[in-house]
C-alpha positions in Angstrom: -78.5 -42.2 29.8 -81.2 -43.8 27.4 -84.9 -44.1 28.4 -87.6 -46.6 27.1 -89.9 -44.8 24.7 -92.8 -47.1 25.9 -92.7 -47.0 29.7 -90.1 -44.4 30.4 -87.9 -46.8 32.4 -84.1 -46.2 32.2 -82.6 -48.7 29.9 -79.1 -50.1 29.6 -78.6 -52.0 26.4 -80.8 -52.5 23.4 -84.0 -53.7 25.2 -86.2 -52.4 28.1 -85.9 -54.8 31.1 -89.5 -53.9 32.1 -91.6 -54.0 29.0 -89.1 -55.7 26.6 -89.4 -52.9 24.0 -86.4 -52.4 21.7 -84.6 -49.2 22.4 -82.5 -47.4 19.7 -79.1 -46.1 20.8 -78.5 -42.4 20.1 -76.2 -41.5 17.3 -72.6 -40.8 18.3 -71.4 -37.3 17.6 -68.8 -36.9 14.9 -65.1 -36.9 15.8 -64.1 -33.5 17.2 -67.7 -32.6 18.2 -67.7 -30.0 20.9 -64.0 -29.2 20.5 -62.9 -25.8 19.3 -62.5 -25.4 15.6 -58.9 -25.5 14.2 -57.4 -22.2 13.3 -57.5 -21.3 9.6 -54.3 -21.9 7.7 -51.9 -19.0 7.3 -52.2 -16.7 4.3 -50.6 -18.3 1.3 -50.7 -21.8 2.8 -50.4 -24.4 0.0 -49.3 -21.8 -2.6 -45.9 -21.6 -4.3 -43.6 -19.0 -2.9 -43.1 -15.9 -4.9 -39.8 -15.8 -6.9 -37.1 -13.5 -5.5 -36.7 -10.0 -7.0 -34.3 -9.7 -9.9 -30.7 -9.4 -8.8 -31.5 -11.0 -5.4 -28.3 -12.6 -4.0 -26.0 -10.9 -6.5 -23.4 -8.4 -5.5 -23.5 -4.9 -6.9 -20.5 -4.4 -9.1 -18.1 -1.7 -7.8 -18.2 1.7 -9.5 -15.7 2.2 -12.2 -12.5 3.8 -11.1 -12.3 7.4 -12.0 -9.6 8.6 -14.4 -6.5 9.9 -12.8 -5.2 13.3 -13.6 -2.0 13.5 -15.5 1.2 14.3 -13.7 4.2 16.1 -15.1 7.8 14.9 -14.7 8.3 17.3 -11.8 5.5 15.6 -9.9 7.3 12.3 -10.4 10.5 13.8 -9.0 8.7 15.0 -5.9 6.0 12.5 -5.2 8.0 9.4 -6.2 10.7 9.9 -3.6 10.4 6.3 -2.3 11.8 5.1 -5.7 13.7 7.9 -7.3 15.5 9.3 -4.3 16.9 5.9 -3.5 18.4 5.8 -6.9 20.0 9.2 -6.5 21.4 8.3 -3.1 22.9 5.1 -4.4 24.6 6.7 -7.4 26.0 9.7 -5.4 27.4 7.7 -2.5 28.9 5.3 -5.0 29.9 1.7 -5.1 31.3 1.6 -1.5 29.0 0.4 1.1 25.7 0.0 -0.7 27.0 -1.7 -3.8 29.4 -3.9 -1.9 27.0 -5.1 0.8 23.3 -4.4 0.6 22.9 -4.4 -3.1 23.4 -8.2 -3.1 20.0 -8.5 -1.4 18.5 -7.3 -4.7 20.4 -10.0 -6.7 23.1 -7.7 -8.0 26.7 -8.7 -8.3 29.0 -5.9 -6.8 31.3 -6.0 -9.8 28.4 -5.4 -12.1 27.2 -2.6 -10.0 30.6 -0.8 -10.3 30.8 -1.3 -14.1 27.2 -0.6 -14.8 25.7 1.8 -12.2 22.6 2.5 -14.3 21.6 -1.1 -14.5 22.4 -1.7 -10.9 20.5 1.3 -9.7 17.5 0.2 -11.8 17.5 -3.2 -10.2 17.8 -1.8 -6.7 14.8 0.5 -7.4 12.6 -2.3 -8.7 13.6 -4.6 -5.8 12.8 -2.0 -3.1 9.7 -0.4 -4.5 6.9 -2.8 -5.4 4.9 -0.1 -7.1 7.6 0.5 -9.7 9.0 -1.7 -12.4 11.9 -1.2 -14.8 10.9 -1.2 -18.4 14.1 -0.6 -20.2 17.8 0.0 -19.5 20.1 1.5 -22.1 23.7 0.8 -21.1 25.2 2.9 -23.9 23.1 6.0 -23.3 23.0 5.5 -19.5 19.3 5.8 -19.3 16.6 3.8 -17.7 12.8 3.8 -18.2 10.5 3.1 -15.2 6.8 2.4 -15.1 4.4 3.1 -12.2 2.3 -0.1 -12.0 -0.9 1.5 -10.9 -1.2 4.3 -13.5 0.9 2.7 -16.2 2.8 5.9 -16.7 6.5 5.7 -17.7 9.4 8.1 -17.2 12.9 8.0 -18.4 15.9 9.0 -16.3 19.5 9.7 -17.4 21.6 8.0 -14.7 24.9 9.3 -16.1 23.7 12.9 -15.5 23.2 12.1 -11.8 26.9 11.3 -11.5 27.7 14.7 -12.9 25.4 16.5 -10.6 22.5 16.8 -12.9 19.2 15.0 -13.3 17.1 14.9 -16.4 13.6 13.5 -16.4 11.4 13.1 -19.5 7.8 12.2 -19.6 7.4 9.6 -22.3 3.7 10.4 -22.9 4.1 14.2 -23.4 7.8 14.6 -24.2 8.2 17.2 -21.5 11.6 17.3 -19.8 12.9 18.6 -16.5 16.6 19.1 -15.7 17.8 19.8 -12.3 21.4 21.2 -12.1 23.8 21.2 -9.2 25.6 23.9 -7.4 28.1 24.4 -4.5 26.1 27.1 -2.7 23.6 25.0 -0.7 20.9 26.1 1.6 18.8 23.2 2.9 15.2 23.7 4.0 14.8 24.6 7.7 13.2 21.2 8.4 16.3 19.3 7.3 18.8 18.7 10.2 22.2 20.1 9.5 25.1 18.0 10.5 27.6 19.9 12.7 30.5 21.2 10.8 29.3 20.0 7.4 29.2 22.0 4.2 26.7 20.4 1.8 27.6 20.7 -1.8 26.5 19.5 -5.2 22.8 20.1 -4.4 19.9 19.4 -6.7 16.6 21.0 -6.1 13.2 21.6 -7.7 9.9 23.1 -6.8 6.5 23.1 -8.4 2.7 22.6 -7.9 3.3 19.2 -6.3 5.8 20.5 -3.7 9.6 20.8 -3.5 12.4 18.4 -3.4 16.2 18.2 -3.7 19.4 16.6 -2.7 22.7 17.6 -1.0 25.8 15.7 -0.1 28.9 16.3 2.0 31.9 14.5 3.5 32.8 14.3 7.2 35.6 12.7 9.2 33.1 11.3 11.7 32.2 7.6 11.6 29.3 6.1 9.7 27.7 5.1 13.0 27.9 8.6 14.5 26.3 10.2 11.4 23.5 7.6 11.3 22.8 8.1 15.0 22.7 11.9 14.7 20.1 11.8 11.9 18.0 9.2 13.6 17.8 11.2 16.8 17.3 14.5 15.1 14.6 13.3 12.8 12.7 11.6 15.6 12.9 14.8 17.7 11.5 16.8 14.8 8.4 14.6 14.6 9.5 12.2 11.8 8.7 8.5 11.8 11.7 6.3 10.9 10.3 4.0 8.2 13.6 2.3 7.3 17.0 2.0 9.1 19.6 -0.3 7.5 23.3 -0.5 8.2 26.0 -3.0 7.4 29.7 -3.8 7.1 31.3 -5.4 4.1 34.9 -5.4 5.3 36.6 -2.2 4.2 33.3 -0.4 3.6 30.6 0.5 6.1 27.4 2.4 5.6 23.7 2.5 6.0 20.6 4.4 5.1 17.6 6.0 6.9 14.2 6.9 5.5 11.9 9.1 7.5 8.5 10.7 7.0 6.5 13.3 8.7 2.8 12.8 7.8 1.6 16.0 9.4 4.0 18.2 7.4 4.2 15.8 4.4 8.0 15.9 4.5 10.2 12.9 3.5 13.9 12.5 4.0 16.4 9.8 2.9 19.8 9.8 4.4 22.4 7.6 2.8 25.8 7.2 4.4 28.9 5.3 3.2 32.6 5.2 3.9 35.2 6.0 1.3 38.8 7.1 0.9 37.7 10.7 1.5 36.0 9.9 4.7 32.3 9.4 5.4 30.1 10.5 2.5 26.6 11.5 3.2 23.7 12.1 0.8 20.5 13.9 1.9 17.5 13.5 -0.3 14.3 15.4 0.7 10.9 16.2 -0.5 7.6 17.7 0.5 4.2 17.8 -1.1 
């Protein structure tokens, strides 16, 4: 409230109602007077943000892949069972079941397979193993050269030797060769199921730093179905995992194949079965590493 400076009477307005003296109104406080002060701006307010550190938002490049140690031809024989053992089984069993029925799935004519087993086997291998590619096939010499895609390493195999019970591998980078002969006195490893009444013959075997491997074949009067069922049950009972089980019928010829692996013992088995004029022919290809 404002008071007159002359008589002290309370005044409303600009003049005293008692003495008529003009009264000055007090100055108004500035806006925000009496209110708490605003907090100070945060540190760095109004300043440009600091640039990100060098390399921010970029992915660290992966470390360079270490160089792989070289592997001799024997290592290819033992470790590459997925590709090479299939080739051996196909050639030994012959053009009956496999060439007449399943080989068509790889785009191979059965007539071509019978006339040119080296070329047919090479195509089958390439079709069934994505890690391997066929580089060269020499029909006259009966050889085929294969490359492992990951390492780029090549190896040459003489397919004609296989038909005669002998395998010859040569490492194209070193010139080293390994030949595996055949024999009639066969003694399979203890972890290979022996078919009742069978007498394996024409075995091929090798051993080295990378493990051991080999092949045996025999003929039985039992049916293809019975033989396949025996090996499937026996391998499962021995702790193997069946990774492939294929069978088929192409009229006069019947057959199938089983691949199995035991990861704990690192054993691999390929069983190829086909009917022929002699009966049921069975090829066992095995390896460990």
